[in-house]
C-alpha positions as CSV (number, residue, x, y, z in Angstrom):
1,M,43.2,13.5,22.9
2,A,42.0,16.9,21.5
3,P,38.2,17.5,21.6
4,R,36.4,16.2,18.6
5,Q,35.3,18.9,16.2
6,Q,32.1,17.8,14.4
7,A,30.0,19.3,11.6
8,A,26.7,20.9,12.6
9,P,23.9,18.4,12.9
10,P,21.3,18.3,10.1
11,D,18.3,20.5,10.3
12,S,15.5,18.4,11.8
13,S,13.0,21.2,12.3
14,G,10.9,20.1,9.4
15,P,8.6,17.0,9.0
16,L,10.3,13.6,9.5
17,P,9.7,10.7,7.1
18,L,7.8,8.6,9.6
19,D,6.0,11.3,11.6
20,G,2.7,9.9,13.0
21,I,3.8,6.2,12.9
22,R,3.7,4.3,16.2
23,V,5.9,1.2,16.6
24,I,5.6,-1.4,19.4
25,E,8.8,-3.4,19.8
26,L,9.2,-6.6,21.7
27,G,12.9,-7.1,20.9
28,L,15.8,-9.0,22.3
29,F,19.5,-8.2,21.9
30,A,20.0,-6.5,18.5
31,V,17.9,-7.5,15.5
32,A,14.4,-6.0,16.3
33,P,15.9,-3.3,18.7
34,W,18.3,-2.1,16.0
35,A,15.6,-2.1,13.3
36,S,13.2,-0.1,15.5
37,K,16.0,2.4,16.4
38,Q,16.3,3.1,12.6
39,L,12.6,3.7,12.4
40,A,12.8,6.0,15.5
41,V,15.4,8.3,13.9
42,L,13.2,8.5,10.9
43,G,10.5,10.0,13.1
44,A,8.5,7.0,14.3
45,E,7.4,6.9,17.9
46,V,8.9,3.7,19.2
47,I,7.7,2.1,22.4
48,K,9.9,-0.8,23.6
49,V,8.0,-3.3,25.7
50,E,9.9,-5.8,27.9
51,D,9.3,-8.1,30.8
52,P,9.9,-6.5,34.3
53,A,13.0,-8.8,34.6
54,G,14.4,-7.1,31.5
55,E,15.4,-8.5,28.1
56,P,18.7,-10.5,27.9
57,A,20.7,-7.6,26.5
58,H,20.8,-6.2,30.0
59,F,23.2,-8.9,31.1
60,V,25.8,-8.6,28.3
61,D,29.2,-7.0,29.3
62,P,30.5,-4.3,29.2
63,H,28.2,-2.0,31.1
64,I,28.0,1.9,31.3
65,N,27.1,3.1,34.7
66,G,25.1,-0.1,35.4
67,T,23.5,-0.5,31.9
68,A,24.8,-2.9,29.2
69,A,26.5,-0.9,26.4
70,L,24.6,-3.1,23.9
71,Y,21.3,-2.1,25.4
72,V,22.3,1.6,25.4
73,S,23.4,1.5,21.8
74,A,20.5,-0.5,20.4
75,N,17.7,1.4,22.2
76,L,18.3,5.1,21.5
77,N,15.3,7.4,20.7
78,K,12.7,5.1,22.3
79,R,10.3,5.1,25.2
80,H,10.6,2.1,27.5
81,V,7.7,0.2,29.1
82,T,7.7,-2.9,31.2
83,L,4.6,-5.2,31.2
84,D,4.2,-8.8,32.5
85,L,2.5,-10.4,29.5
86,K,1.7,-13.5,31.4
87,D,-0.4,-11.5,33.8
88,P,-3.9,-10.8,32.4
89,A,-3.7,-7.1,33.2
90,G,-0.3,-6.7,31.6
91,Y,-1.4,-8.6,28.6
92,Q,-4.5,-6.4,28.2
93,R,-2.4,-3.3,28.4
94,A,-0.1,-4.7,25.7
95,L,-3.2,-5.3,23.5
96,D,-4.4,-1.7,24.2
97,L,-1.0,-0.4,23.0
98,I,-1.0,-2.5,19.9
99,R,-4.5,-1.3,19.1
100,T,-3.0,2.2,18.6
101,A,0.1,0.9,16.7
102,D,1.1,1.0,13.0
103,V,3.9,-1.5,13.4
104,F,4.5,-4.4,15.8
105,M,7.9,-6.1,15.7
106,E,9.6,-8.9,17.6
107,N,12.5,-11.3,17.4
108,M,11.7,-13.7,20.2
109,R,12.3,-17.4,19.9
110,P,10.0,-18.7,17.1
111,G,6.5,-19.4,18.4
112,T,6.9,-17.3,21.6
113,A,4.8,-14.3,20.4
114,A,1.9,-16.7,19.4
115,R,2.0,-18.5,22.7
116,L,1.8,-15.1,24.5
117,G,-1.3,-14.3,22.4
118,L,0.5,-11.8,20.2
119,G,0.5,-13.7,16.9
120,Y,-0.3,-12.0,13.7
121,D,-3.8,-13.5,13.5
122,E,-4.8,-12.3,16.9
123,L,-3.4,-8.8,16.5
124,S,-4.6,-8.2,12.9
125,A,-8.1,-9.2,13.8
126,F,-8.6,-6.0,15.7
127,N,-6.0,-3.9,13.9
128,P,-6.1,-4.8,10.2
129,R,-3.8,-1.9,9.3
130,L,-1.0,-3.4,11.5
131,V,2.4,-4.1,9.9
132,Y,3.6,-7.2,11.8
133,A,7.4,-7.9,11.5
134,S,8.9,-11.0,12.9
135,A,12.6,-12.0,12.7
136,S,13.9,-15.5,13.3
137,A,17.3,-17.2,13.1
138,Y,16.8,-20.0,10.4
139,G,13.6,-19.2,8.6
140,N,10.0,-20.3,9.1
141,S,10.1,-23.7,7.4
142,G,12.2,-26.8,7.7
143,R,13.7,-28.8,10.6
144,M,15.3,-25.8,12.3
145,A,12.4,-23.3,12.1
146,D,11.8,-23.4,15.8
147,E,15.4,-23.1,16.9
148,A,16.8,-20.0,18.5
149,G,20.0,-18.6,17.0
150,A,22.6,-15.9,17.4
151,D,25.0,-14.2,15.1
152,P,28.0,-16.6,15.6
153,F,25.9,-19.7,15.2
154,V,24.3,-18.5,12.0
155,Q,27.8,-17.5,10.7
156,A,28.9,-21.0,11.2
157,F,25.8,-22.6,9.7
158,C,25.7,-20.5,6.5
159,G,29.3,-21.4,5.5
160,W,30.7,-17.9,6.4
161,C,33.3,-19.3,8.8
162,S,34.6,-21.6,6.2
163,V,36.0,-18.7,4.1
164,T,37.0,-16.4,7.0
165,G,40.4,-16.5,8.7
166,S,44.0,-16.9,7.8
167,P,45.2,-19.2,5.1
168,G,45.7,-22.8,6.2
169,T,43.2,-22.4,9.1
170,D,39.9,-24.1,9.6
171,G,38.0,-20.8,9.4
172,E,37.0,-18.2,12.0
173,M,34.0,-16.3,13.2
174,L,33.7,-12.6,12.6
175,R,33.7,-11.5,16.2
176,Y,34.4,-7.8,16.1
177,M,30.8,-6.7,15.4
178,A,27.3,-8.2,15.2
179,H,27.5,-8.2,11.4
180,L,24.5,-10.5,10.8
181,D,22.4,-9.0,13.6
182,I,22.8,-5.5,12.1
183,T,22.3,-6.6,8.5
184,T,19.2,-8.5,9.4
185,A,17.9,-5.5,11.4
186,S,18.5,-3.2,8.4
187,M,16.6,-5.6,6.1
188,M,13.8,-5.8,8.7
189,A,13.5,-2.0,8.8
190,E,13.5,-1.9,5.0
191,A,10.7,-4.4,4.8
192,I,8.6,-2.5,7.3
193,L,9.0,0.7,5.2
194,M,7.9,-1.2,2.1
195,A,4.9,-2.6,3.9
196,L,3.9,0.9,5.2
197,L,4.1,2.1,1.6
198,S,2.0,-0.8,0.4
199,R,-0.6,0.1,3.1
200,E,-1.0,3.5,1.6
201,H,-2.3,1.8,-1.6
202,T,-4.3,-1.1,0.0
203,G,-5.4,0.2,3.3
204,R,-4.2,-3.0,5.1
205,G,-1.1,-4.1,6.9
206,Q,0.5,-7.5,6.5
207,K,2.9,-9.9,8.1
208,I,6.6,-9.7,7.4
209,Q,9.0,-12.6,8.1
210,I,12.7,-12.3,7.9
211,S,15.6,-14.5,9.1
212,M,19.3,-14.1,9.9
213,L,20.0,-17.0,7.6
214,A,18.3,-15.3,4.7
215,A,20.4,-12.2,5.4
216,A,23.6,-14.2,5.6
217,M,22.9,-15.9,2.3
218,A,22.2,-12.6,0.6
219,L,25.5,-11.2,2.0
220,Q,27.4,-14.1,0.5
221,S,25.9,-13.9,-2.9
222,T,29.2,-13.2,-4.7
223,R,31.1,-16.0,-2.9
224,L,28.3,-18.5,-3.6
225,A,28.4,-17.5,-7.2
226,E,32.1,-18.2,-7.3
227,Y,31.5,-21.6,-5.7
228,H,28.8,-22.5,-8.2
229,A,31.0,-21.3,-11.1
230,T,34.0,-23.5,-10.1
231,G,32.6,-26.2,-7.8
232,V,35.6,-25.6,-5.5
233,Q,35.2,-24.6,-1.9
234,P,36.9,-21.2,-1.4
235,P,39.7,-21.5,1.2
236,P,40.3,-18.9,4.0
237,R,42.6,-16.2,2.5
238,G,43.1,-13.7,5.3
239,S,42.8,-10.2,3.8
240,A,43.5,-11.5,0.3
241,S,40.8,-11.3,-2.4
242,S,39.6,-14.4,-4.3
243,T,39.2,-12.4,-7.6
244,H,42.2,-10.1,-7.9
245,A,45.9,-10.3,-6.9
246,P,47.5,-8.5,-5.2
247,D,44.4,-7.3,-3.4
248,Q,45.1,-7.4,0.4
249,A,46.9,-5.9,3.3
250,F,50.7,-5.7,3.7
251,R,52.7,-4.8,6.8
252,C,54.9,-1.7,6.3
253,Q,58.2,-0.7,7.9
254,D,56.5,1.2,10.8
255,G,54.3,-1.8,11.7
256,K,51.2,-0.3,10.1
257,Y,49.3,-2.0,7.3
258,V,48.5,-0.7,3.8
259,F,45.6,-2.2,1.9
260,V,46.2,-2.2,-1.9
261,S,44.1,-3.5,-4.8
262,V,45.5,-4.1,-8.3
263,L,42.3,-4.4,-10.4
264,S,43.7,-4.2,-14.0
265,E,46.8,-5.1,-16.0
266,G,47.5,-1.4,-16.4
267,Q,47.5,-1.0,-12.6
268,W,49.8,-4.0,-12.4
269,A,52.3,-2.4,-14.6
270,R,52.3,0.8,-12.6
271,F,52.4,-1.2,-9.4
272,C,55.6,-3.0,-10.5
273,E,57.2,0.4,-11.4
274,L,56.4,1.8,-7.9
275,L,57.7,-1.3,-6.0
276,R,60.9,-1.5,-8.0
277,V,61.3,-5.2,-7.3
278,K,63.8,-6.6,-9.9
279,G,62.1,-9.0,-12.3
280,L,58.6,-8.6,-10.9
281,A,57.1,-7.3,-14.1
282,E,58.7,-9.9,-16.3
283,D,58.0,-13.0,-14.1
284,P,55.6,-15.2,-16.1
285,R,54.0,-16.4,-12.9
286,F,52.6,-12.9,-12.4
287,A,51.9,-11.9,-16.0
288,T,48.1,-11.9,-15.7
289,N,45.6,-11.6,-12.9
290,R,44.7,-15.3,-13.3
291,A,48.3,-16.3,-13.1
292,R,48.9,-14.2,-10.0
293,L,45.9,-15.8,-8.3
294,A,47.3,-19.2,-9.2
295,H,50.7,-18.3,-7.7
296,L,49.4,-16.1,-4.9
297,E,51.6,-17.5,-2.1
298,S,54.7,-17.0,-4.3
299,L,53.6,-13.4,-5.1
300,Q,53.1,-12.7,-1.4
301,D,56.6,-14.0,-0.6
302,V,58.0,-11.5,-3.1
303,L,55.9,-8.5,-2.0
304,R,56.1,-8.7,1.8
305,P,59.7,-7.8,2.1
306,A,59.3,-4.9,-0.4
307,F,56.4,-3.4,1.6
308,G,58.4,-3.9,4.8
309,A,61.1,-1.6,3.5
310,K,59.0,1.6,3.6
311,P,56.5,3.2,6.1
312,L,52.8,3.4,5.5
313,T,52.7,7.1,4.5
314,W,55.4,6.5,1.8
315,W,53.3,3.8,0.2
316,L,50.1,5.8,0.3
317,L,51.8,8.6,-1.5
318,Q,53.2,6.3,-4.1
319,F,49.9,4.6,-4.8
320,R,48.1,7.9,-5.0
321,R,50.6,9.1,-7.5
322,G,50.2,5.9,-9.5
323,A,46.4,5.9,-9.3
324,I,46.3,2.6,-7.6
325,P,43.5,2.0,-5.0
326,A,45.0,1.9,-1.5
327,G,44.1,2.7,2.0
328,R,45.2,2.4,5.6
329,A,43.8,0.5,8.6
330,L,42.5,2.6,11.5
331,S,41.9,1.6,15.1
332,F,38.7,2.6,16.9
333,E,40.7,5.4,18.6
334,D,41.9,6.6,15.2
335,V,38.5,6.5,13.5
336,Q,36.6,8.4,16.1
337,S,38.8,11.4,15.7
338,D,39.4,11.1,11.9
339,R,38.6,14.3,10.0
340,Q,36.6,12.5,7.3
341,V,34.5,10.7,9.9
342,L,33.8,13.9,11.9
343,A,33.0,16.0,8.8
344,N,30.2,13.6,8.0
345,R,29.1,13.0,11.6
346,Y,29.6,9.3,11.3
347,V,30.4,9.2,15.0
348,Q,28.7,11.5,17.5
349,E,29.0,12.2,21.2
350,L,25.7,12.1,23.0
351,D,24.9,13.6,26.4
352,T,22.7,11.2,28.3
353,P,21.1,11.7,31.7
354,H,21.9,8.1,32.8
355,W,25.3,7.3,31.3
356,G,27.0,10.7,30.8
357,R,28.7,11.3,27.4
358,V,28.6,8.2,25.2
359,L,29.9,7.7,21.6
360,V,27.3,6.6,19.1
361,E,27.3,6.0,15.4
362,G,26.1,8.6,13.0
363,L,23.0,8.4,10.8
364,P,23.5,6.2,7.8
365,W,21.5,8.4,5.4
366,T,20.6,12.1,4.9
367,F,17.4,13.5,3.4
368,G,17.2,16.7,1.5
369,R,13.6,17.6,2.5
370,T,12.6,15.4,5.4
371,P,15.7,15.1,7.5
372,A,16.0,12.3,10.0
373,R,16.1,13.0,13.7
374,S,19.4,13.2,15.5
375,Y,20.1,10.4,18.0
376,R,19.0,11.1,21.5
377,S,19.3,9.2,24.7
378,G,17.1,6.2,25.2
379,G,15.9,5.3,28.7
380,L,16.2,2.8,31.5
381,K,14.1,-0.4,31.5
382,G,10.5,0.6,32.1
383,E,11.3,4.3,32.6
384,H,8.3,5.5,30.6
385,T,5.7,2.9,31.7
386,D,3.5,5.3,33.7
387,E,3.8,8.1,31.1
388,V,2.8,5.8,28.2
389,L,0.0,4.0,30.0
390,A,-1.4,7.4,31.2
391,A,-1.4,8.7,27.7
392,L,-3.0,5.4,26.6
393,G,-5.8,5.9,29.1
394,A,-6.4,9.4,27.8
395,S,-6.5,8.0,24.3
396,E,-9.2,5.5,25.4
397,N,-11.2,8.4,26.7
398,G,-11.0,10.2,23.4
399,V,-8.4,12.8,24.5
400,H,-5.4,11.5,22.5
401,D,-5.0,9.0,19.6
402,G,-1.4,7.9,18.9
403,C,-2.2,6.1,15.6
404,Q,-3.6,7.1,12.3
405,Q,-6.2,4.4,11.8
C-alpha cells in the first residue's frame, strides 16, 4: 500500500481549552479511560491510576508488542501511575493526588470506590471544588444498581439486540466496536465539561453519575418513539430502514455493496427511471413510501437482481446524476487510505516508543482559537509513578501546585 498522505496537523501552539485542569482517572476497559482521553487532548493533565497488577484491559487480545491494543488506544496522552490503594501508604498517596485535582473519574463496579475510601463525600470534604464523575452499567437506583456490566450485556438488556440483525433472526449484538462504551464515555466527558463550567459560576464541584443504560436509551430514542407510536415491536431488518423504502444496501455485480436511500416520492420517480425495471413505477404495491414499507420483501425481490446487473461504480454515478442519496461500503483497509479521511486527519499514524507506529483515530472536533492537542503516545502501566509522586512531593513543599484551587 502506498504511504498515507495526510493533511498538516492543527496548530496547537496556542492555549488549549482545558489548560491547567488536572484529572485523576481510576478507569477500567473503555468508559472512563476513553472519556479522560478526550479531556487530555483538550489540554487537561490526565493521570491514570491503577493497581500494580494492572486494570483488566491489559488482558484483552490482541496485543501490540506485549500491550493490549485496547489499552494503547484508550490511554493516549496520559501519565501512568500505579498505587496499591489497599495499602495505607498507597491510599494516602492517592488522596494527596486527588487533593491537587480538578476532576476525579472512575467506572469501577458500583460501590468499589466508596469501599476504597474514594467516595464523593470523602473526597469533596477536603477538595470542595472537585468534579467527581462516576459511570455505572445500569444506573444508581433499582434492583440492578450494584451489578457490573459490559457493552454486549447492556445492548441485550436495553432491547437493542431485538432490532439488530438480519430479517427473520432473533437479533444480534453489535460486535464490531464498543458502541455503548464510547457513547457513554463521550457523554461522561460532556458532563464533566459542563460541571467545570458550572464551577466557574459557583466555585464548587459536584458529583456526576452516568450509566451505559442511560446512554443506550438515549441512542434508541427514535426507535422507542416508533414503538410507542405503533405498539408494535420493530423486527430485525438487516440494513433496511424502518421509516423509508428502499433505504438499505444492495449487492452489485462486482460483489460490492451500494447503500441507497429513497426519501421522497420525487426521488422514487427518479429511482425508477434509473433502474429501468419494467412496471416498477406503476406497481400499486410501491406507489407510496407507506406502501413500499408494507411490501418491503416484495420490493427487495424486485430490486436485488436489478442491482446485481451492474457494478458499484456504475450505480454511484447513476444515483449522483439523479440526486439520490447513495454511498459505498469501505473496509478498514479502504477507509484508512481514503482521500476524504486523510484530508481531515480522521486516522493518524502515531510514532510510539513502546509499540512502534500505530494507527489511531483523529480528533472528533476542531477549535478555531483554542485548538486541541494532537494525540501522543500514552505509557506503560505505572511508567510515570516516580515522576508524578516526585512532583507531588515538590508541590507539598510549596515548589509546585498542579491544581487551580
